[in-house]
Phi, psi and omega in degrees: 000318178297323179296320179295316179298319179295319179296317178295324178297320177292320182298320183257028176275084186292331179297314178296320179299314179297318179299316182292332178296342178277351181279140181302322183293328177289318179296321176296320178296322179293320177297315178298319180294321179297317178295319178297317179297322179295312182293311182295323178295322178292321183277332189304316181300322179285330173300317179291316182297325181268006178055053184250018182300316179294325178296322177298319179297317178297320177297320180298326180294320178283334171296320175298319178297315178297320178294320178296322177294319179295321178295324181291318184269353175084030176249183184300124178295321179298318179293322178295316178298320180296316179296316179297319181292321179294318176299315179298317182297318178296317179297316180294318182292324183275319183275339184253034180297320180277131182297331183290334183249003186296314182298320181292323177296315180298316180300319180294316180291320180300310182294322177298312181297317181295318180296314179294321179298317178297320178297318180295321177294323179294325179289343180258102186280353186248175175054058181296327179297319178294325177300311182296322183293335177297330182273321188238000177086155179196114184288338180297330182280357180274114179246183184297325178295321178296320179297317179296315179298315181295318180296316180297315178296321180296317178297316179297315179299316182293323178295313179295319180297318178297325182290323185256006189299311185298307177295327179293319177296317179300313180292334180281321184282315182219082186297326182293312179294321179298319178295321178294329179277359177092014177290126185283077184297327182292338175270319184292325183298306177292330179295315178293325177299321178294318178300316178296321179297317178297314179298321178297318180297326180295336182272354185295315183292326185268308186261332182097154184291328185288327191240019179293344175303332181299336179255329185274342184235308189302316178300321178292321178295322179293315181297323180295340180282341186243351179207150176256356180280125180300320180294312179296322179298320179294315180298314179296319180297321177297315179299314180298317181295319180295316179299318183293311187284319179289318177296323179296319179295314182298316181292333183279347188296304186296311180283345183070026181275162177301137182300321186300330180299314182284325178298315181292323179295312180298317180299318182290322177297317177298318180297316179297318179298319179292325176298317179296314180298315180296321180293319179294320179295318179296322178296319179295319181294324180284332179283328185297312177298323180295321179292323179294323179291000000 
């Protein structure tokens, strides 16, 4: 009981939180998180619409592998995660074109990436804290170089996404008609997979490879519960992602807990709230015609 009381006391230690917000590494982490929330929020609705949640998980595993390799050889962890995620995205996009074999391809790549990542961590006997942070995130490891890399990648992803958004949305909503209209689905599928891979890699340093789903999937799933409009869903997903990742960082400061724990909790609470709102709205819509009749 005393341990629980002490933990809650640390969690709601607002004085410590305010003090830590003044440190440069926290401000850099918040900037990185804001960019991550924007990118993941924009992509999340289409990730959900295209049923790519499992693919995001597989991509995150190879982002973890790339980060572990970078940690072993002593280069930028962010660059390693980015390289691993892009390789995973290309493999998923090219090998998983057929819907019937997509899950098996993802499962094979996921297990391969996780196995190699564990081996790379085993080969690295030092820096155990950095090893753990690859899985669950750590804001202390976010420096100015990481912020620059993340910002540049975020801008690039958003520019490409804006260019392909309309045909990609068309191919996601009605793939058969889109194919008949000449939409190049075979190009868009791996391209979107790469965009998702880059966004997933950006979350490794902050949220960690294991729980990046909380930003890449949950905001889009929550938004889909309250609106059918693609534009509104994107705006809501961005808001949900920003609240989750920025709120998660702020809440993690005083207790010094992993950021991903709070990000996932906030994301799940938002998702549950949207489910309740969506269910009530659907009930009202179904009652209104019956009352009119």
